[in-house]
N, CA, C and O atoms as a GROMACS GRO file, in nm:
protein
  560
    1MET      N    1   0.065  -0.053  -0.005
    1MET     CA    2   0.012  -0.004   0.015
    1MET      C    3   0.094   0.151   0.034
    1MET      O    4   0.147   0.170   0.143
    2SER      N    5   0.106   0.287  -0.099
    2SER     CA    6   0.155   0.386  -0.102
    2SER      C    7   0.085   0.469   0.007
    2SER      O    8  -0.034   0.487   0.033
    3VAL      N    9   0.206   0.514   0.065
    3VAL     CA   10   0.184   0.570   0.150
    3VAL      C   11   0.076   0.668   0.126
    3VAL      O   12  -0.018   0.690   0.203
    4GLN      N   13   0.096   0.720   0.022
    4GLN     CA   14  -0.019   0.849  -0.006
    4GLN      C   15  -0.153   0.754   0.002
    4GLN      O   16  -0.230   0.781   0.094
    5MET      N   17  -0.172   0.690  -0.050
    5MET     CA   18  -0.326   0.588  -0.063
    5MET      C   19  -0.383   0.601   0.079
    5MET      O   20  -0.493   0.629   0.124
    6VAL      N   21  -0.203   0.553   0.156
    6VAL     CA   22  -0.313   0.545   0.366
    6VAL      C   23  -0.348   0.673   0.449
    6VAL      O   24  -0.433   0.686   0.537
    7LEU      N   25  -0.246   0.777   0.388
    7LEU     CA   26  -0.263   0.978   0.422
    7LEU      C   27  -0.328   1.002   0.456
    7LEU      O   28  -0.377   1.049   0.558
    8LEU      N   29  -0.366   0.933   0.254
    8LEU     CA   30  -0.497   1.019   0.189
    8LEU      C   31  -0.635   1.052   0.345
    8LEU      O   32  -0.662   1.148   0.417
    9PRO      N   33  -0.669   0.960   0.334
    9PRO     CA   34  -0.814   0.977   0.488
    9PRO      C   35  -0.755   1.044   0.592
    9PRO      O   36  -0.843   1.044   0.677
   10VAL      N   37  -0.678   1.091   0.629
   10VAL     CA   38  -0.538   1.132   0.769
   10VAL      C   39  -0.608   1.287   0.687
   10VAL      O   40  -0.699   1.359   0.728
   11PHE      N   41  -0.531   1.300   0.570
   11PHE     CA   42  -0.533   1.432   0.546
   11PHE      C   43  -0.700   1.475   0.529
   11PHE      O   44  -0.755   1.567   0.589
   12ALA      N   45  -0.748   1.403   0.454
   12ALA     CA   46  -0.964   1.474   0.449
   12ALA      C   47  -0.945   1.492   0.610
   12ALA      O   48  -0.941   1.608   0.652
   13LEU      N   49  -0.939   1.434   0.659
   13LEU     CA   50  -1.061   1.400   0.844
   13LEU      C   51  -0.902   1.566   0.915
   13LEU      O   52  -0.949   1.672   0.957
   14ILE      N   53  -0.760   1.551   0.912
   14ILE     CA   54  -0.785   1.710   0.903
   14ILE      C   55  -0.753   1.809   0.856
   14ILE      O   56  -0.686   1.903   0.898
   15GLY      N   57  -0.825   1.780   0.728
   15GLY     CA   58  -0.957   1.886   0.670
   15GLY      C   59  -1.038   1.934   0.709
   15GLY      O   60  -1.031   2.050   0.750
   16LEU      N   61  -1.141   1.865   0.709
   16LEU     CA   62  -1.259   1.848   0.865
   16LEU      C   63  -1.208   1.931   0.974
   16LEU      O   64  -1.301   2.008   0.995
   17ALA      N   65  -1.096   1.964   1.070
   17ALA     CA   66  -1.034   1.983   1.167
   17ALA      C   67  -1.026   2.086   1.145
   17ALA      O   68  -1.114   2.162   1.186
   18PHE      N   69  -0.908   2.139   1.063
   18PHE     CA   70  -0.928   2.349   1.012
   18PHE      C   71  -1.018   2.307   0.951
   18PHE      O   72  -0.958   2.202   0.927
   19ALA      N   73  -1.165   2.285   0.875
   19ALA     CA   74  -1.186   2.352   0.826
   19ALA      C   75  -1.335   2.424   0.950
   19ALA      O   76  -1.412   2.520   0.951
   20LEU      N   77  -1.292   2.252   1.075
   20LEU     CA   78  -1.349   2.338   1.170
   20LEU      C   79  -1.340   2.475   1.250
   20LEU      O   80  -1.424   2.563   1.267
   21LEU      N   81  -1.266   2.468   1.273
   21LEU     CA   82  -1.078   2.580   1.350
   21LEU      C   83  -1.160   2.705   1.265
   21LEU      O   84  -1.190   2.805   1.330
   22LEU      N   85  -1.196   2.698   1.117
   22LEU     CA   86  -1.169   2.807   1.125
   22LEU      C   87  -1.322   2.896   1.088
   22LEU      O   88  -1.336   3.017   1.069
   23GLY      N   89  -1.424   2.787   1.085
   23GLY     CA   90  -1.539   2.825   1.100
   23GLY      C   91  -1.547   2.834   1.314
   23GLY      O   92  -1.663   2.869   1.336
   24THR      N   93  -1.514   2.826   1.376
   24THR     CA   94  -1.546   2.780   1.507
   24THR      C   95  -1.484   2.925   1.486
   24THR      O   96  -1.568   3.011   1.511
   25PHE      N   97  -1.312   2.998   1.434
   25PHE     CA   98  -1.273   3.126   1.406
   25PHE      C   99  -1.398   3.245   1.400
   25PHE      O  100  -1.454   3.326   1.474
   26ALA      N  101  -1.400   3.199   1.261
   26ALA     CA  102  -1.550   3.323   1.227
   26ALA      C  103  -1.664   3.345   1.310
   26ALA      O  104  -1.720   3.454   1.300
   27GLY      N  105  -1.717   3.243   1.405
   27GLY     CA  106  -1.770   3.278   1.461
   27GLY      C  107  -1.748   3.351   1.551
   27GLY      O  108  -1.812   3.454   1.570
   28ARG      N  109  -1.682   3.324   1.602
   28ARG     CA  110  -1.606   3.374   1.754
   28ARG      C  111  -1.583   3.498   1.718
   28ARG      O  112  -1.582   3.588   1.803
   29PHE      N  113  -1.560   3.522   1.586
   29PHE     CA  114  -1.503   3.673   1.561
   29PHE      C  115  -1.599   3.748   1.561
   29PHE      O  116  -1.622   3.851   1.625
   30ARG      N  117  -1.662   3.685   1.478
   30ARG     CA  118  -1.864   3.782   1.419
   30ARG      C  119  -1.952   3.762   1.574
   30ARG      O  120  -2.070   3.794   1.587
   31ALA      N  121  -1.867   3.702   1.682
   31ALA     CA  122  -1.987   3.685   1.860
   31ALA      C  123  -1.943   3.843   1.895
   31ALA      O  124  -2.024   3.934   1.906
   32ILE      N  125  -1.751   3.859   1.917
   32ILE     CA  126  -1.696   3.930   1.930
   32ILE      C  127  -1.752   3.995   1.864
   32ILE      O  128  -1.872   3.968   1.861
   33SER      N  129  -1.688   4.156   1.744
   33SER     CA  130  -1.723   4.227   1.697
   33SER      C  131  -1.869   4.287   1.670
   33SER      O  132  -1.891   4.405   1.644
   34SER      N  133  -1.956   4.196   1.681
   34SER     CA  134  -2.087   4.195   1.675
   34SER      C  135  -2.173   4.256   1.868
   34SER      O  136  -2.279   4.275   1.928
   35GLY      N  137  -2.073   4.257   1.875
   35GLY     CA  138  -2.071   4.292   2.066
   35GLY      C  139  -2.189   4.150   2.075
   35GLY      O  140  -2.241   4.152   2.186
   36GLN      N  141  -2.233   4.052   2.003
   36GLN     CA  142  -2.335   4.001   2.124
   36GLN      C  143  -2.225   3.859   2.260
   36GLN      O  144  -2.249   3.773   2.344
   37THR      N  145  -2.114   3.923   2.195
   37THR     CA  146  -2.000   3.816   2.353
   37THR      C  147  -1.941   3.924   2.396
   37THR      O  148  -1.917   4.028   2.334
   38LYS      N  149  -1.926   3.905   2.473
   38LYS     CA  150  -1.749   4.058   2.541
   38LYS      C  151  -1.706   3.962   2.636
   38LYS      O  152  -1.753   3.896   2.728
   39MET      N  153  -1.564   3.982   2.560
   39MET     CA  154  -1.501   3.963   2.604
   39MET      C  155  -1.425   3.913   2.759
   39MET      O  156  -1.343   3.832   2.802
   40LYS      N  157  -1.527   4.038   2.810
   40LYS     CA  158  -1.445   3.998   2.967
   40LYS      C  159  -1.570   3.801   3.007
   40LYS      O  160  -1.571   3.708   3.089
   41ASP      N  161  -1.641   3.842   2.894
   41ASP     CA  162  -1.753   3.661   2.920
   41ASP      C  163  -1.648   3.549   2.916
   41ASP      O  164  -1.636   3.481   3.017
   42ILE      N  165  -1.576   3.526   2.818
   42ILE     CA  166  -1.494   3.442   2.719
   42ILE      C  167  -1.322   3.488   2.827
   42ILE      O  168  -1.272   3.376   2.834
   43ALA      N  169  -1.248   3.559   2.883
   43ALA     CA  170  -1.159   3.579   2.917
   43ALA      C  171  -1.091   3.383   2.971
   43ALA      O  172  -1.007   3.313   2.915
   44LEU      N  173  -1.162   3.362   3.077
   44LEU     CA  174  -1.142   3.311   3.165
   44LEU      C  175  -1.168   3.168   3.077
   44LEU      O  176  -1.147   3.062   3.137
   45GLY      N  177  -1.222   3.162   2.908
   45GLY     CA  178  -1.223   3.005   2.921
   45GLY      C  179  -1.361   2.980   2.927
   45GLY      O  180  -1.422   2.890   2.870
   46GLU      N  181  -1.409   3.079   3.008
   46GLU     CA  182  -1.571   3.050   3.029
   46GLU      C  183  -1.685   3.012   2.867
   46GLU      O  184  -1.706   3.092   2.776
   47GLN      N  185  -1.732   2.888   2.876
   47GLN     CA  186  -1.806   2.900   2.672
   47GLN      C  187  -1.974   2.956   2.710
   47GLN      O  188  -2.092   2.923   2.720
   48ASN      N  189  -1.870   3.071   2.723
   48ASN     CA  190  -2.071   3.211   2.741
   48ASN      C  191  -2.050   3.257   2.561
   48ASN      O  192  -2.082   3.374   2.541
   49TRP      N  193  -2.012   3.195   2.461
   49TRP     CA  194  -2.074   3.139   2.288
   49TRP      C  195  -2.211   3.175   2.310
   49TRP      O  196  -2.299   3.141   2.388
   50PRO      N  197  -2.198   3.259   2.211
   50PRO     CA  198  -2.410   3.222   2.135
   50PRO      C  199  -2.381   3.029   2.076
   50PRO      O  200  -2.285   2.970   2.026
   51PRO      N  201  -2.544   2.981   2.126
   51PRO     CA  202  -2.547   2.874   2.038
   51PRO      C  203  -2.447   2.822   1.906
   51PRO      O  204  -2.370   2.726   1.910
   52ARG      N  205  -2.472   2.919   1.783
   52ARG     CA  206  -2.436   2.902   1.709
   52ARG      C  207  -2.265   2.835   1.636
   52ARG      O  208  -2.222   2.764   1.544
   53VAL      N  209  -2.203   2.942   1.786
   53VAL     CA  210  -2.088   2.945   1.765
   53VAL      C  211  -1.990   2.859   1.885
   53VAL      O  212  -1.870   2.881   1.896
   54ALA      N  213  -2.078   2.742   1.985
   54ALA     CA  214  -2.078   2.664   2.107
   54ALA      C  215  -2.058   2.567   1.995
   54ALA      O  216  -1.938   2.539   1.985
   55GLN      N  217  -2.141   2.499   1.900
   55GLN     CA  218  -2.150   2.382   1.773
   55GLN      C  219  -2.053   2.364   1.788
   55GLN      O  220  -1.982   2.282   1.847
   56PHE      N  221  -2.041   2.485   1.703
   56PHE     CA  222  -1.915   2.468   1.610
   56PHE      C  223  -1.756   2.414   1.700
   56PHE      O  224  -1.699   2.306   1.686
   57GLY      N  225  -1.718   2.525   1.786
   57GLY     CA  226  -1.668   2.521   1.906
   57GLY      C  227  -1.651   2.342   1.935
   57GLY      O  228  -1.562   2.284   1.872
   58ASN      N  229  -1.733   2.270   2.023
   58ASN     CA  230  -1.790   2.145   2.044
   58ASN      C  231  -1.775   2.050   1.947
   58ASN      O  232  -1.759   1.930   1.971
   59CYS      N  233  -1.781   2.103   1.830
   59CYS     CA  234  -1.739   2.002   1.773
   59CYS      C  235  -1.602   2.010   1.730
   59CYS      O  236  -1.559   1.896   1.750
   60LEU      N  237  -1.543   2.055   1.701
   60LEU     CA  238  -1.379   2.114   1.656
   60LEU      C  239  -1.344   2.026   1.818
   60LEU      O  240  -1.293   1.914   1.811
   61ARG      N  241  -1.374   2.085   1.950
   61ARG     CA  242  -1.296   1.999   1.945
   61ARG      C  243  -1.342   1.833   2.001
   61ARG      O  244  -1.235   1.778   2.025
   62ASN      N  245  -1.401   1.781   2.016
   62ASN     CA  246  -1.484   1.711   1.969
   62ASN      C  247  -1.338   1.539   1.841
   62ASN      O  248  -1.325   1.418   1.851
   63GLN      N  249  -1.270   1.660   1.737
   63GLN     CA  250  -1.226   1.600   1.655
   63GLN      C  251  -1.044   1.623   1.727
   63GLN      O  252  -0.938   1.674   1.691
   64PHE      N  253  -1.090   1.560   1.828
   64PHE     CA  254  -0.911   1.547   1.883
   64PHE      C  255  -0.960   1.434   2.027
   64PHE      O  256  -0.875   1.394   2.106
   65GLU      N  257  -1.137   1.391   2.040
   65GLU     CA  258  -1.093   1.286   2.115
   65GLU      C  259  -1.117   1.126   2.029
   65GLU      O  260  -1.006   1.073   2.032
   66LEU      N  261  -1.157   1.089   2.000
   66LEU     CA  262  -1.188   0.970   1.895
   66LEU      C  263  -1.119   0.988   1.717
   66LEU      O  264  -1.130   0.918   1.617
   67PRO      N  265  -1.079   1.058   1.732
   67PRO     CA  266  -1.021   1.048   1.598
   67PRO      C  267  -0.872   1.018   1.604
   67PRO      O  268  -0.804   0.957   1.523
   68VAL      N  269  -0.815   1.110   1.788
   68VAL     CA  270  -0.699   1.041   1.831
   68VAL      C  271  -0.618   0.873   1.748
   68VAL      O  272  -0.514   0.847   1.688
   69LEU      N  273  -0.754   0.789   1.798
   69LEU     CA  274  -0.704   0.710   1.828
   69LEU      C  275  -0.687   0.648   1.696
   69LEU      O  276  -0.627   0.543   1.674
   70PHE      N  277  -0.748   0.728   1.606
   70PHE     CA  278  -0.702   0.667   1.495
   70PHE      C  279  -0.619   0.724   1.379
   70PHE      O  280  -0.605   0.676   1.266
   71TYR      N  281  -0.546   0.879   1.449
   71TYR     CA  282  -0.421   0.904   1.382
   71TYR      C  283  -0.303   0.828   1.442
   71TYR      O  284  -0.208   0.806   1.367
   72VAL      N  285  -0.296   0.770   1.620
   72VAL     CA  286  -0.198   0.676   1.609
   72VAL      C  287  -0.184   0.520   1.553
   72VAL      O  288  -0.085   0.460   1.511
   73LEU      N  289  -0.314   0.480   1.567
   73LEU     CA  290  -0.349   0.364   1.463
   73LEU      C  291  -0.232   0.339   1.348
   73LEU      O  292  -0.160   0.240   1.333
   74VAL      N  293  -0.235   0.453   1.277
   74VAL     CA  294  -0.260   0.508   1.089
   74VAL      C  295  -0.082   0.539   1.128
   74VAL      O  296   0.012   0.497   1.061
   75ALA      N  297  -0.072   0.649   1.292
   75ALA     CA  298   0.120   0.633   1.308
   75ALA      C  299   0.184   0.497   1.327
   75ALA      O  300   0.276   0.477   1.248
   76ILE      N  301   0.164   0.421   1.393
   76ILE     CA  302   0.261   0.306   1.406
   76ILE      C  303   0.204   0.216   1.324
   76ILE      O  304   0.273   0.116   1.347
   77ALA      N  305   0.112   0.179   1.232
   77ALA     CA  306   0.095   0.091   1.097
   77ALA      C  307   0.183   0.130   1.013
   77ALA      O  308   0.295   0.079   1.012
   78LEU      N  309   0.140   0.243   0.915
   78LEU     CA  310   0.236   0.323   0.879
   78LEU      C  311   0.425   0.254   0.846
   78LEU      O  312   0.485   0.185   0.764
   79PRO      N  313   0.451   0.332   0.968
   79PRO     CA  314   0.639   0.202   0.952
   79PRO      C  315   0.630   0.058   0.976
   79PRO      O  316   0.703  -0.015   0.909
   80LEU      N  317   0.544   0.001   1.069
   80LEU     CA  318   0.577  -0.103   1.076
   80LEU      C  319   0.475  -0.188   0.993
   80LEU      O  320   0.406  -0.286   1.023
   81ARG      N  321   0.495  -0.089   0.835
   81ARG     CA  322   0.380  -0.170   0.702
   81ARG      C  323   0.376  -0.277   0.750
   81ARG      O  324   0.443  -0.379   0.762
   82ARG      N  325   0.230  -0.211   0.789
   82ARG     CA  326   0.093  -0.301   0.821
   82ARG      C  327  -0.022  -0.293   0.755
   82ARG      O  328  -0.093  -0.388   0.721
   83MET      N  329  -0.050  -0.118   0.727
   83MET     CA  330  -0.202  -0.117   0.629
   83MET      C  331  -0.096  -0.197   0.468
   83MET      O  332   0.000  -0.217   0.394
   84ASP      N  333  -0.295  -0.212   0.544
   84ASP     CA  334  -0.316  -0.296   0.416
   84ASP      C  335  -0.474  -0.254   0.380
   84ASP      O  336  -0.550  -0.196   0.458
   85LEU      N  337  -0.512  -0.305   0.224
   85LEU     CA  338  -0.646  -0.262   0.144
   85LEU      C  339  -0.747  -0.251   0.252
   85LEU      O  340  -0.822  -0.153   0.249
   86VAL      N  341  -0.762  -0.360   0.372
   86VAL     CA  342  -0.883  -0.417   0.446
   86VAL      C  343  -0.841  -0.208   0.494
   86VAL      O  344  -0.923  -0.119   0.472
   87LEU      N  345  -0.648  -0.174   0.579
   87LEU     CA  346  -0.745  -0.059   0.666
   87LEU      C  347  -0.749   0.001   0.573
   87LEU      O  348  -0.841  -0.058   0.514
   88VAL      N  349  -0.711   0.097   0.494
   88VAL     CA  350  -0.718   0.154   0.424
   88VAL      C  351  -0.862   0.193   0.365
   88VAL      O  352  -0.896   0.312   0.370
   89LEU      N  353  -0.957   0.089   0.306
   89LEU     CA  354  -1.079   0.121   0.364
   89LEU      C  355  -1.105   0.161   0.447
   89LEU      O  356  -1.127   0.282   0.450
   90LEU      N  357  -1.121   0.073   0.577
   90LEU     CA  358  -1.211   0.092   0.696
   90LEU      C  359  -1.130   0.289   0.755
   90LEU      O  360  -1.187   0.370   0.829
   91SER      N  361  -1.005   0.306   0.696
   91SER     CA  362  -0.984   0.462   0.729
   91SER      C  363  -1.104   0.520   0.671
   91SER      O  364  -1.166   0.590   0.751
   92TRP      N  365  -1.174   0.507   0.514
   92TRP     CA  366  -1.228   0.604   0.480
   92TRP      C  367  -1.400   0.591   0.520
   92TRP      O  368  -1.481   0.683   0.527
   93VAL      N  369  -1.419   0.470   0.539
   93VAL     CA  370  -1.524   0.493   0.658
   93VAL      C  371  -1.494   0.561   0.743
   93VAL      O  372  -1.522   0.678   0.718
   94PHE      N  373  -1.429   0.538   0.879
   94PHE     CA  374  -1.429   0.611   0.934
   94PHE      C  375  -1.411   0.781   0.925
   94PHE      O  376  -1.431   0.848   1.026
   95VAL      N  377  -1.385   0.823   0.844
   95VAL     CA  378  -1.370   0.921   0.794
   95VAL      C  379  -1.505   0.982   0.708
   95VAL      O  380  -1.536   1.100   0.725
   96VAL      N  381  -1.553   0.929   0.651
   96VAL     CA  382  -1.707   0.944   0.591
   96VAL      C  383  -1.737   0.973   0.710
   96VAL      O  384  -1.721   1.092   0.732
   97ALA      N  385  -1.799   0.874   0.854
   97ALA     CA  386  -1.807   0.852   0.925
   97ALA      C  387  -1.721   1.016   1.033
   97ALA      O  388  -1.701   1.063   1.145
   98ARG      N  389  -1.711   1.026   0.954
   98ARG     CA  390  -1.657   1.159   1.080
   98ARG      C  391  -1.682   1.286   1.052
   98ARG      O  392  -1.664   1.387   1.120
   99TYR      N  393  -1.738   1.267   0.908
   99TYR     CA  394  -1.802   1.404   0.821
   99TYR      C  395  -1.922   1.420   0.852
   99TYR      O  396  -1.979   1.523   0.888
  100ALA      N  397  -1.972   1.292   0.834
  100ALA     CA  398  -2.116   1.304   0.851
  100ALA      C  399  -2.170   1.368   1.072
  100ALA      O  400  -2.263   1.426   1.128
  101HIS      N  401  -2.026   1.300   1.116
  101HIS     CA  402  -2.115   1.284   1.257
  101HIS      C  403  -2.039   1.480   1.264
  101HIS      O  404  -2.093   1.564   1.336
  102ALA      N  405  -1.905   1.519   1.168
  102ALA     CA  406  -1.944   1.670   1.204
  102ALA      C  407  -2.103   1.732   1.131
  102ALA      O  408  -2.171   1.794   1.214
  103GLY      N  409  -2.162   1.723   0.996
  103GLY     CA  410  -2.252   1.782   0.926
  103GLY      C  411  -2.337   1.698   1.034
  103GLY      O  412  -2.300   1.595   0.978
  104VAL      N  413  -2.400   1.661   1.115
  104VAL     CA  414  -2.467   1.676   1.174
  104VAL      C  415  -2.467   1.759   1.341
  104VAL      O  416  -2.554   1.836   1.383
  105PHE      N  417  -2.373   1.726   1.396
  105PHE     CA  418  -2.377   1.866   1.472
  105PHE      C  419  -2.359   1.978   1.479
  105PHE      O  420  -2.397   2.038   1.580
  106VAL      N  421  -2.293   2.052   1.367
  106VAL     CA  422  -2.318   2.189   1.305
  106VAL      C  423  -2.435   2.273   1.248
  106VAL      O  424  -2.481   2.386   1.265
  107THR      N  425  -2.470   2.112   1.135
  107THR     CA  426  -2.651   2.188   1.156
  107THR      C  427  -2.755   2.124   1.279
  107THR      O  428  -2.777   2.151   1.397
  108SER      N  429  -2.791   2.050   1.208
  108SER     CA  430  -2.972   2.004   1.354
  108SER      C  431  -2.851   2.014   1.487
  108SER      O  432  -2.835   2.109   1.563
  109ASN      N  433  -2.766   1.871   1.484
  109ASN     CA  434  -2.721   1.895   1.578
  109ASN      C  435  -2.862   1.826   1.676
  109ASN      O  436  -2.900   1.858   1.789
  110ASP      N  437  -2.902   1.747   1.603
  110ASP     CA  438  -2.992   1.597   1.679
  110ASP      C  439  -2.927   1.506   1.734
  110ASP      O  440  -2.880   1.426   1.654
  111VAL      N  441  -2.903   1.484   1.857
  111VAL     CA  442  -2.841   1.385   1.950
  111VAL      C  443  -2.876   1.176   1.877
  111VAL      O  444  -2.834   1.061   1.864
  112ARG      N  445  -3.007   1.296   1.852
  112ARG     CA  446  -3.082   1.088   1.780
  112ARG      C  447  -3.010   1.070   1.675
  112ARG      O  448  -2.980   0.956   1.638
  113ARG      N  449  -2.970   1.180   1.609
  113ARG     CA  450  -2.952   1.106   1.496
  113ARG      C  451  -2.803   1.085   1.486
  113ARG      O  452  -2.751   0.990   1.428
  114ARG      N  453  -2.698   1.244   1.585
  114ARG     CA  454  -2.544   1.241   1.574
  114ARG      C  455  -2.498   1.140   1.658
  114ARG      O  456  -2.407   1.061   1.633
  115GLY      N  457  -2.592   1.152   1.800
  115GLY     CA  458  -2.510   0.923   1.846
  115GLY      C  459  -2.536   0.858   1.759
  115GLY      O  460  -2.481   0.919   1.667
  116PRO      N  461  -2.598   0.744   1.701
  116PRO     CA  462  -2.583   0.633   1.597
  116PRO      C  463  -2.487   0.714   1.489
  116PRO      O  464  -2.366   0.692   1.499
  117VAL      N  465  -2.514   0.773   1.424
  117VAL     CA  466  -2.330   0.814   1.329
  117VAL      C  467  -2.195   0.781   1.422
  117VAL      O  468  -2.102   0.708   1.390
  118TRP      N  469  -2.210   0.843   1.524
  118TRP     CA  470  -2.032   0.831   1.651
  118TRP      C  471  -2.055   0.745   1.638
  118TRP      O  472  -1.971   0.701   1.559
  119LEU      N  473  -2.135   0.654   1.668
  119LEU     CA  474  -2.145   0.515   1.722
  119LEU      C  475  -2.073   0.442   1.630
  119LEU      O  476  -1.964   0.399   1.667
  120ALA      N  477  -2.124   0.408   1.475
  120ALA     CA  478  -2.098   0.420   1.370
  120ALA      C  479  -1.919   0.397   1.344
  120ALA      O  480  -1.849   0.301   1.311
  121GLY      N  481  -1.893   0.532   1.377
  121GLY     CA  482  -1.719   0.552   1.323
  121GLY      C  483  -1.666   0.417   1.423
  121GLY      O  484  -1.643   0.308   1.369
  122ALA      N  485  -1.645   0.441   1.606
  122ALA     CA  486  -1.651   0.443   1.721
  122ALA      C  487  -1.650   0.275   1.673
  122ALA      O  488  -1.566   0.190   1.701
  123LEU      N  489  -1.738   0.266   1.617
  123LEU     CA  490  -1.726   0.044   1.621
  123LEU      C  491  -1.654   0.029   1.441
  123LEU      O  492  -1.626  -0.082   1.396
  124VAL      N  493  -1.639   0.124   1.379
  124VAL     CA  494  -1.557   0.093   1.260
  124VAL      C  495  -1.385   0.128   1.322
  124VAL      O  496  -1.299   0.041   1.312
  125LEU      N  497  -1.361   0.232   1.370
  125LEU     CA  498  -1.193   0.226   1.442
  125LEU      C  499  -1.197   0.140   1.511
  125LEU      O  500  -1.119   0.063   1.455
  126MET      N  501  -1.238   0.081   1.611
  126MET     CA  502  -1.243  -0.045   1.760
  126MET      C  503  -1.235  -0.220   1.561
  126MET      O  504  -1.188  -0.334   1.561
  127ALA      N  505  -1.272  -0.179   1.500
  127ALA     CA  506  -1.242  -0.280   1.371
  127ALA      C  507  -1.129  -0.300   1.318
  127ALA      O  508  -1.052  -0.382   1.268
  128MET      N  509  -1.150  -0.177   1.353
  128MET     CA  510  -0.939  -0.116   1.303
  128MET      C  511  -0.858  -0.129   1.393
  128MET      O  512  -0.744  -0.176   1.385
  129TRP      N  513  -0.903  -0.096   1.466
  129TRP     CA  514  -0.756  -0.108   1.569
  129TRP      C  515  -0.782  -0.323   1.638
  129TRP      O  516  -0.684  -0.363   1.699
  130LEU      N  517  -0.881  -0.412   1.625
  130LEU     CA  518  -0.938  -0.511   1.624
  130LEU      C  519  -0.819  -0.625   1.500
  130LEU      O  520  -0.745  -0.720   1.526
  131TYR      N  521  -0.846  -0.570   1.395
  131TYR     CA  522  -0.774  -0.614   1.295
  131TYR      C  523  -0.615  -0.631   1.291
  131TYR      O  524  -0.555  -0.738   1.288
  132PHE      N  525  -0.551  -0.486   1.293
  132PHE     CA  526  -0.448  -0.400   1.308
  132PHE      C  527  -0.383  -0.487   1.468
  132PHE      O  528  -0.263  -0.512   1.458
  133ALA      N  529  -0.437  -0.523   1.582
  133ALA     CA  530  -0.383  -0.622   1.672
  133ALA      C  531  -0.333  -0.741   1.704
  133ALA      O  532  -0.250  -0.797   1.777
  134LEU      N  533  -0.449  -0.765   1.587
  134LEU     CA  534  -0.490  -0.949   1.511
  134LEU      C  535  -0.363  -0.990   1.390
  134LEU      O  536  -0.310  -1.099   1.366
  135ARG      N  537  -0.344  -0.861   1.333
  135ARG     CA  538  -0.189  -0.877   1.249
  135ARG      C  539  -0.052  -0.949   1.312
  135ARG      O  540  -0.004  -1.062   1.304
  136ILE      N  541  -0.006  -0.794   1.397
  136ILE     CA  542   0.057  -0.800   1.491
  136ILE      C  543   0.098  -0.889   1.508
  136ILE      O  544   0.201  -0.931   1.457
  137LEU      N  545  -0.012  -0.975   1.627
  137LEU     CA  546   0.019  -1.036   1.705
  137LEU      C  547   0.023  -1.163   1.635
  137LEU      O  548   0.134  -1.217   1.638
  138LEU      N  549  -0.077  -1.230   1.567
  138LEU     CA  550  -0.083  -1.324   1.447
  138LEU      C  551   0.020  -1.345   1.352
  138LEU      O  552   0.037  -1.462   1.316
  139LEU      N  553   0.110  -1.236   1.293
  139LEU     CA  554   0.147  -1.209   1.190
  139LEU      C  555   0.113  -1.313   1.124
  139LEU      O  556   0.167  -1.421   1.099
  140ILE      N  557  -0.030  -1.246   1.089
  140ILE     CA  558  -0.103  -1.228   0.948
  140ILE      C  559  -0.082  -1.116   0.866
  140ILE      O  560  -0.141  -1.106   0.758
   0.00000   0.00000   0.00000
């Protein structure tokens, strides 16, 4: 498996994080410059942002939770030359689930829809780790 094929889903997921970072920044900038949020209300990290801005910020923060386990898997599997077609395909499924999760998060934020999408991504990531562990431990 080529390095480019392995890293493409990683770059796609990082792209999502940067898009959410820019969205969060833009929302916070608008909230402060419009006077909707006062600097003193957020100076010590208080979560006094308007709901829409908080949605983006929470979604961005979420990109540094479950996806970290994905990044670690790729970072370990790539130099060990254990990334194969199965892991790359599962990587794409995970990335699509993360995009879907973020899409629900920053639009309707309906937890009844967001939860199952998050769970799907978590299960795919769990399957990736299990597959990787079996490949390492059983030398498949």
